[in-house]
C-alpha positions as CSV (number, residue, x, y, z in Angstrom):
1,M,-220.4,-60.2,114.0
2,I,-220.2,-57.4,111.6
3,H,-221.1,-57.8,108.0
4,K,-219.6,-55.5,105.4
5,K,-221.8,-54.5,102.6
6,N,-220.5,-55.2,99.1
7,T,-220.5,-51.8,97.4
8,S,-219.6,-53.1,93.9
9,S,-222.3,-54.1,91.5
10,P,-222.5,-57.8,90.5
11,L,-223.0,-56.8,86.9
12,L,-219.6,-55.0,86.7
13,E,-217.7,-57.8,88.4
14,L,-215.2,-59.3,85.9
15,H,-212.9,-62.0,86.7
16,Q,-209.5,-62.5,85.2
17,H,-210.6,-65.5,83.1
18,H,-213.5,-63.5,81.6
19,I,-211.1,-60.8,80.4
20,Q,-208.8,-63.4,78.9
21,L,-211.7,-65.1,77.1
22,A,-212.9,-61.8,75.7
23,L,-209.4,-61.0,74.4
24,I,-209.0,-64.4,72.9
25,I,-212.3,-64.1,71.1
26,F,-211.4,-60.6,69.9
27,F,-208.0,-61.7,68.5
28,I,-209.5,-64.8,66.8
29,T,-212.1,-62.6,65.2
30,L,-209.4,-60.2,64.0
31,F,-207.3,-63.0,62.7
32,C,-210.2,-64.6,60.8
33,T,-211.2,-61.2,59.4
34,F,-207.6,-60.6,58.1
35,F,-207.5,-64.0,56.4
36,I,-210.9,-63.7,54.8
37,G,-210.0,-60.3,53.5
38,Y,-206.6,-61.5,52.2
39,F,-208.1,-64.4,50.3
40,W,-211.0,-62.3,49.1
41,G,-208.5,-59.9,47.7
42,K,-206.5,-62.7,46.0
43,R,-209.7,-64.0,44.4
44,V,-210.6,-60.6,43.0
45,A,-207.1,-60.1,41.7
46,V,-207.2,-63.5,39.9
47,Q,-210.6,-62.7,38.5
48,E,-209.3,-59.4,37.1
49,L,-206.2,-61.1,35.7
50,C,-208.4,-63.7,34.0
51,Q,-210.7,-61.0,32.6
52,Q,-207.6,-59.2,31.2
53,F,-206.3,-62.3,29.6
54,K,-209.7,-63.0,28.0
55,Q,-209.9,-59.5,26.6
56,E,-206.3,-59.7,25.2
57,S,-207.0,-63.1,23.7
58,F,-210.2,-61.8,22.2
59,A,-208.4,-58.8,20.8
60,D,-205.6,-61.0,19.3
61,K,-208.2,-63.3,17.7
62,I,-209.9,-60.3,16.1
63,Y,-206.6,-58.8,15.0
64,S,-205.5,-62.1,13.4
65,S,-208.9,-62.6,11.8
66,L,-208.7,-59.1,10.3
67,Y,-205.1,-59.7,9.2
68,A,-206.1,-63.0,7.5
69,L,-209.2,-61.3,6.0
70,S,-207.0,-58.4,4.6
71,D,-204.6,-61.0,3.1
72,S,-207.6,-62.8,1.5
73,T,-209.1,-59.6,0.1
74,D,-205.7,-58.5,-1.3
75,E,-205.3,-61.8,-3.0
76,T,-208.9,-61.7,-4.2
77,E,-208.3,-58.3,-5.8
78,E,-205.0,-59.5,-7.4
79,Q,-206.8,-62.6,-8.7
80,G,-209.6,-60.5,-10.1
81,Q,-207.1,-58.4,-12.1
82,E,-205.2,-61.5,-13.3
83,E,-208.5,-63.3,-14.3
84,S,-209.5,-60.3,-16.4
85,S,-206.2,-60.5,-18.3
86,Q,-206.2,-64.3,-18.5
87,A,-209.6,-65.5,-19.7
88,D,-208.8,-69.2,-20.0
89,I,-207.7,-70.7,-16.7
90,D,-207.9,-74.4,-16.7
91,C,-206.8,-75.3,-13.2
92,E,-207.2,-73.1,-10.2
93,L,-205.1,-74.0,-7.2
94,Y,-206.0,-73.5,-3.5
95,K,-204.3,-73.7,-0.2
96,V,-206.0,-74.4,3.1
97,E,-204.9,-72.4,6.2
98,L,-205.4,-75.0,8.8
99,E,-204.4,-73.7,12.2
100,K,-202.6,-70.8,13.9
101,F,-200.0,-71.3,16.6
102,S,-198.2,-69.0,19.0
103,T,-195.0,-71.0,18.9
104,Y,-193.0,-72.5,16.1
105,A,-192.6,-75.8,18.1
106,S,-196.4,-76.3,18.3
107,A,-196.8,-75.6,14.6
108,K,-194.0,-78.0,13.7
109,K,-195.5,-80.7,15.9
110,Y,-198.9,-80.3,14.2
111,T,-197.2,-80.4,10.8
112,E,-195.4,-83.6,11.7
113,A,-198.7,-85.2,12.8
114,L,-200.2,-84.2,9.4
115,K,-197.2,-85.6,7.6
116,K,-197.8,-89.0,9.2
117,R,-201.3,-88.9,7.7
118,A,-199.7,-88.1,4.2
119,I,-200.8,-84.4,4.3
120,E,-198.1,-82.1,3.0
121,T,-198.0,-78.7,4.8
122,T,-195.8,-75.8,5.3
123,I,-195.4,-73.3,8.2
124,V,-195.8,-69.6,7.4
125,E,-194.6,-67.0,10.0
126,R,-196.8,-63.9,10.4
127,S,-196.1,-60.9,12.6
128,S,-198.1,-57.9,13.7
129,T,-197.8,-55.0,15.9
130,N,-200.4,-53.5,18.2
131,A,-200.5,-51.3,21.3
132,K,-198.8,-54.0,23.3
133,G,-195.9,-54.5,20.9
134,A,-194.9,-56.9,18.2
135,K,-196.3,-60.4,18.0
136,K,-195.4,-63.5,15.9
137,W,-197.6,-66.4,15.1
138,Y,-197.3,-69.4,12.8
139,I,-199.9,-70.7,10.3
140,V,-199.9,-74.2,9.1
141,I,-200.9,-74.2,5.4
142,T,-201.3,-77.1,3.0
143,T,-199.5,-77.3,-0.3
144,S,-201.3,-76.2,-3.5
145,L,-204.4,-78.4,-4.3
146,D,-207.2,-78.2,-6.8
147,K,-210.5,-76.9,-5.4
148,E,-212.2,-80.2,-4.9
149,S,-209.2,-81.8,-3.1
150,A,-208.8,-78.7,-1.0
151,T,-212.5,-78.5,0.1
152,S,-212.6,-82.3,0.8
153,L,-209.4,-82.1,2.8
154,L,-210.8,-79.1,4.7
155,E,-214.0,-80.9,5.6
156,V,-212.2,-84.1,6.7
157,L,-209.7,-82.1,8.9
158,K,-212.6,-80.0,10.4
159,K,-214.2,-83.2,11.6
160,T,-211.1,-85.2,12.7
161,D,-209.0,-82.4,14.2
162,H,-212.0,-80.2,15.3
163,L,-210.7,-77.2,13.4
164,Q,-212.8,-74.0,13.6
165,R,-211.0,-71.2,11.9
166,T,-209.8,-72.8,8.7
167,V,-209.7,-70.7,5.5
168,L,-209.6,-71.8,1.9
169,V,-207.2,-69.4,0.0
170,K,-206.9,-69.2,-3.8
171,V,-203.3,-69.4,-5.0
172,T,-202.2,-66.6,-7.3
173,A,-199.8,-67.5,-10.1
């Protein structure tokens, strides 16, 4: 009996099922890496989009506040000139800027809700332009009231409707 010596090393001996297993593990790893990268990229894109919306929203809030402030200062200057010419003013009237809306339908809905509570309001359209183009918004304003009524209404609506950016504006004649 003649024995042949095995010249191949047992460490290098790979069977067909070992190669198949290695390829399956490789492709599963590749597949999982692709999906992890895909969803990671989507997450980053959504975060960037949210950050951009926050910045634009913040810029719009600042712009509308500055616009309202410039309106108030213009009215204050005009009122100062009128008061100097009219020394005896018995009754000063005020309006309350309640809430700002991006659509007319939302402003109308809020106005109707206030009307059910016997609060008369009007809707004023404002527009502005910035680097991103023209923008319209709608402000719900009360009718003219005396100062005490306006401030008491303002305090009540701040509590009940949770309003934050309300402004008391003096009406010019």
